[in-house]
DSSP file (Angstrom, degrees, kcal/mol; ACC not computed):
  #  RESIDUE AA STRUCTURE BP1 BP2  ACC     N-H-->O    O-->H-N    N-H-->O    O-->H-N    TCO  KAPPA ALPHA  PHI   PSI    X-CA   Y-CA   Z-CA
    1    1 A M     >>       0   0    0      0, 0.0     4,-3.0     0, 0.0     5,-0.5   0.000 360.0 360.0 360.0 -40.8  -29.4   24.6  -30.8
    2    2 A L  H  >5 +     0   0    0      1,-0.2     4,-1.5     2,-0.2     6,-1.4   0.896 360.0  44.0 -63.0 -38.4  -26.6   26.2  -28.7
    3    3 A T  H  >5S+     0   0    0      4,-0.2     4,-0.6     3,-0.2    -1,-0.2   0.892 119.0  42.6 -74.1 -37.6  -28.6   29.3  -28.2
    4    4 A A  H  45S+     0   0    0      2,-0.1    -2,-0.2     1,-0.1    -1,-0.2   0.890 126.0  29.4 -76.3 -40.1  -31.9   27.5  -27.5
    5    5 A H  H  <5S+     0   0    0     -4,-3.0    -3,-0.2     1,-0.1    -2,-0.2   0.781 131.6  30.9 -94.3 -29.0  -30.5   24.7  -25.2
    6    6 A L  H  <<S-     0   0    0     -4,-1.5    -3,-0.2    -5,-0.5    -2,-0.1   0.516  98.9-123.2-107.9  -6.9  -27.5   26.3  -23.6
    7    7 A G     <  +     0   0    0     -4,-0.6    -4,-0.2    -5,-0.3     2,-0.2   0.725  55.9 153.4  71.0  21.8  -28.7   29.9  -23.5
    8    8 A L        -     0   0    0     -6,-1.4    -1,-0.2     1,-0.1    -2,-0.1  -0.553  45.8-117.2 -79.7 147.8  -25.7   31.2  -25.5
    9    9 A G     >  -     0   0    0     -2,-0.2     4,-2.6     1,-0.1     5,-0.2  -0.409  34.5-101.7 -73.8 162.5  -26.0   34.4  -27.5
   10   10 A P  H  > S+     0   0    0      0, 0.0     4,-2.1     0, 0.0     5,-0.1   0.885 122.2  45.8 -55.0 -43.3  -25.5   34.0  -31.3
   11   11 A Q  H  > S+     0   0    0      2,-0.2     4,-2.5     1,-0.2     5,-0.2   0.886 112.2  51.4 -71.3 -36.6  -22.0   35.4  -31.3
   12   12 A S  H  > S+     0   0    0      2,-0.2     4,-2.3     1,-0.2    -1,-0.2   0.898 109.8  50.0 -63.4 -40.3  -21.0   33.3  -28.3
   13   13 A A  H  X S+     0   0    0     -4,-2.6     4,-2.5     2,-0.2    -2,-0.2   0.920 111.4  48.1 -61.4 -45.5  -22.3   30.2  -30.0
   14   14 A Q  H  X S+     0   0    0     -4,-2.1     4,-2.5    -5,-0.2    -2,-0.2   0.907 110.8  51.2 -65.0 -40.9  -20.4   31.0  -33.1
   15   15 A N  H  X S+     0   0    0     -4,-2.5     4,-2.4     2,-0.2    -1,-0.2   0.911 110.5  49.5 -62.8 -41.1  -17.2   31.7  -31.2
   16   16 A A  H  X S+     0   0    0     -4,-2.3     4,-2.3     1,-0.2    -2,-0.2   0.925 112.1  47.3 -62.0 -45.5  -17.6   28.3  -29.4
   17   17 A L  H  X S+     0   0    0     -4,-2.5     4,-2.2     1,-0.2    -2,-0.2   0.882 111.9  51.2 -64.7 -38.6  -18.1   26.5  -32.6
   18   18 A S  H  X S+     0   0    0     -4,-2.5     4,-3.0     2,-0.2    -2,-0.2   0.927 110.8  47.9 -63.8 -43.3  -15.1   28.2  -34.2
   19   19 A Q  H  X S+     0   0    0     -4,-2.4     4,-1.9     1,-0.2     6,-0.2   0.907 113.2  47.3 -65.0 -41.5  -12.9   27.3  -31.3
   20   20 A L  H  <>S+     0   0    0     -4,-2.3     5,-2.1     2,-0.2     6,-1.4   0.859 113.9  48.3 -68.9 -34.4  -14.0   23.7  -31.3
   21   21 A T  H ><5S+     0   0    0     -4,-2.2     3,-1.4     4,-0.2    -2,-0.2   0.933 111.3  49.1 -68.6 -47.5  -13.5   23.5  -35.1
   22   22 A D  H 3<5S+     0   0    0     -4,-3.0    -2,-0.2     1,-0.3    -1,-0.2   0.840 109.6  53.1 -61.5 -32.7  -10.1   25.1  -34.9
   23   23 A A  T 3<5S-     0   0    0     -4,-1.9    -1,-0.3    -5,-0.2    -2,-0.2   0.548 116.0-116.3 -78.0  -9.1   -9.1   22.6  -32.2
   24   24 A G  T < 5S+     0   0    0     -3,-1.4    -3,-0.2    -4,-0.3    -2,-0.1   0.582  86.2 114.5  83.4  10.3  -10.2   19.7  -34.4
   25   25 A V  S   <S+     0   0    0     -5,-2.1     2,-0.3    -6,-0.2    -4,-0.2   0.882  79.0  29.0 -79.3 -39.4  -12.9   18.6  -32.1
   26   26 A L        -     0   0    0     -6,-1.4     2,-0.4    -9,-0.2    -2,-0.2  -0.819  67.1-152.4-117.3 157.9  -15.8   19.5  -34.5
   27   27 A E  E     -A   39   0A   0     12,-2.1    12,-1.9    -2,-0.3     2,-0.4  -0.994  18.2-131.3-131.7 127.2  -15.9   19.5  -38.3
   28   28 A E  E     -A   38   0A   0     -2,-0.4    10,-0.3    10,-0.2     8,-0.0  -0.643  24.5-173.8 -74.8 127.2  -18.3   21.7  -40.2
   29   29 A R        +     0   0    0      8,-3.3    -1,-0.1    -2,-0.4     9,-0.1   0.655  65.9  54.6-102.6 -17.7  -20.0   19.5  -42.8
   30   30 A T  S    S-     0   0    0      7,-0.6     3,-0.1     2,-0.1    -1,-0.1   0.819  77.3-143.6 -93.1 -30.8  -22.1   21.8  -45.0
   31   31 A G        +     0   0    0      1,-0.3     2,-0.2     6,-0.2     5,-0.1   0.614  59.2 128.1  75.4  10.8  -19.8   24.4  -46.4
   32   32 A L        -     0   0    0      1,-0.1    -1,-0.3     2,-0.1    -2,-0.1  -0.503  65.2-134.9 -94.8 165.3  -22.6   26.9  -46.1
   33   33 A R  S    S+     0   0    0     -2,-0.2     2,-0.3    -3,-0.1     3,-0.2   0.718  91.4  33.3 -88.3 -23.5  -22.7   30.3  -44.5
   34   34 A R  S    S+     0   0    0      1,-0.2    -2,-0.1    -3,-0.0    -1,-0.1  -0.892 114.8  22.4-128.3 158.7  -26.0   29.7  -42.8
   35   35 A N  S    S+     0   0    0     -2,-0.3    -1,-0.2     1,-0.1     2,-0.1   0.899  82.8 176.0  54.1  43.8  -27.8   26.6  -41.4
   36   36 A R        -     0   0    0     -3,-0.2     2,-0.4    -4,-0.1    -1,-0.1  -0.376  22.3-145.3 -80.8 160.9  -24.5   24.9  -40.9
   37   37 A V        -     0   0    0     -2,-0.1    -8,-3.3    -5,-0.1    -7,-0.6  -0.992  10.3-166.0-127.3 131.3  -24.0   21.5  -39.4
   38   38 A W  E     -A   28   0A   0     -2,-0.4     2,-0.3   -10,-0.3   -10,-0.2  -0.855   8.7-174.1-111.3 152.4  -21.0   20.4  -37.2
   39   39 A Q  E     -A   27   0A   0    -12,-1.9   -12,-2.1    -2,-0.3     2,-0.6  -0.985  25.0-136.9-143.0 156.8  -20.1   16.9  -36.3
   40   40 A H    >>  -     0   0    0     -2,-0.3     4,-1.8   -14,-0.2     3,-0.5  -0.972  17.5-148.8-109.7 118.4  -17.7   15.0  -34.1
   41   41 A A  H 3> S+     0   0    0     -2,-0.6     4,-2.3     1,-0.2     5,-0.2   0.842  94.3  57.6 -61.2 -35.0  -16.4   12.0  -36.0
   42   42 A G  H 3> S+     0   0    0      1,-0.2     4,-2.0     2,-0.2    -1,-0.2   0.887 106.6  47.4 -64.1 -38.5  -15.9   10.0  -32.8
   43   43 A I  H <> S+     0   0    0     -3,-0.5     4,-2.3     2,-0.2    -1,-0.2   0.890 110.2  52.5 -68.5 -39.8  -19.5   10.3  -31.8
   44   44 A I  H  X S+     0   0    0     -4,-1.8     4,-2.5     1,-0.2    -2,-0.2   0.904 109.2  50.6 -62.1 -41.4  -20.7    9.4  -35.3
   45   45 A A  H  X S+     0   0    0     -4,-2.3     4,-2.3     1,-0.2    -2,-0.2   0.899 110.2  49.1 -64.7 -39.6  -18.5    6.2  -35.1
   46   46 A V  H  X S+     0   0    0     -4,-2.0     4,-2.3     2,-0.2    -2,-0.2   0.891 112.6  47.7 -66.9 -38.8  -20.0    5.2  -31.7
   47   47 A L  H  X S+     0   0    0     -4,-2.3     4,-2.5     2,-0.2    -2,-0.2   0.890 111.4  50.6 -69.7 -38.0  -23.5    5.7  -33.0
   48   48 A D  H  X S+     0   0    0     -4,-2.5     4,-2.3     2,-0.2    -2,-0.2   0.915 111.1  48.6 -63.9 -41.8  -22.7    3.7  -36.2
   49   49 A H  H  X S+     0   0    0     -4,-2.3     4,-2.1     2,-0.2    -2,-0.2   0.922 111.9  49.7 -61.8 -45.6  -21.3    0.9  -34.0
   50   50 A F  H  X S+     0   0    0     -4,-2.3     4,-1.7     1,-0.2    -2,-0.2   0.918 110.2  49.8 -59.2 -46.6  -24.4    1.0  -31.8
   51   51 A A  H  X S+     0   0    0     -4,-2.5     4,-1.8     1,-0.2    -1,-0.2   0.895 109.1  52.1 -63.4 -41.2  -26.7    0.8  -34.8
   52   52 A Q  H  X S+     0   0    0     -4,-2.3     4,-2.4     1,-0.2    -1,-0.2   0.894 107.1  53.4 -60.2 -41.3  -24.8   -2.2  -36.2
   53   53 A S  H  X S+     0   0    0     -4,-2.1     4,-1.0     1,-0.2    -1,-0.2   0.853 107.8  50.9 -63.8 -33.7  -25.1   -4.0  -32.9
   54   54 A L  H  < S+     0   0    0     -4,-1.7    -1,-0.2     2,-0.2    -2,-0.2   0.883 109.7  49.7 -70.0 -37.7  -28.9   -3.5  -33.0
   55   55 A I  H  < S+     0   0    0     -4,-1.8    -2,-0.2     1,-0.2    -1,-0.2   0.908 111.0  49.1 -67.2 -42.2  -29.1   -4.9  -36.6
   56   56 A R  H  <        0   0    0     -4,-2.4    -1,-0.2    -5,-0.1    -2,-0.2   0.722 360.0 360.0 -72.6 -19.3  -27.0   -8.0  -35.6
   57   57 A G     <        0   0    0     -4,-1.0    -3,-0.2    -5,-0.2    -4,-0.1   0.457 360.0 360.0  83.1 360.0  -29.3   -8.5  -32.6
């Protein structure tokens, strides 16, 4: 996604993800070497809150 949407090269994208992970901004969730997924816990919490507000009406 970083390479496709931001135009980063593969190594630049990996470096950016590593820096964000090391800084505690992102967390890698899969534990795999390929096809990994990163998340930001704060964004997940905001989305969960929003989804709950939709359910409650």
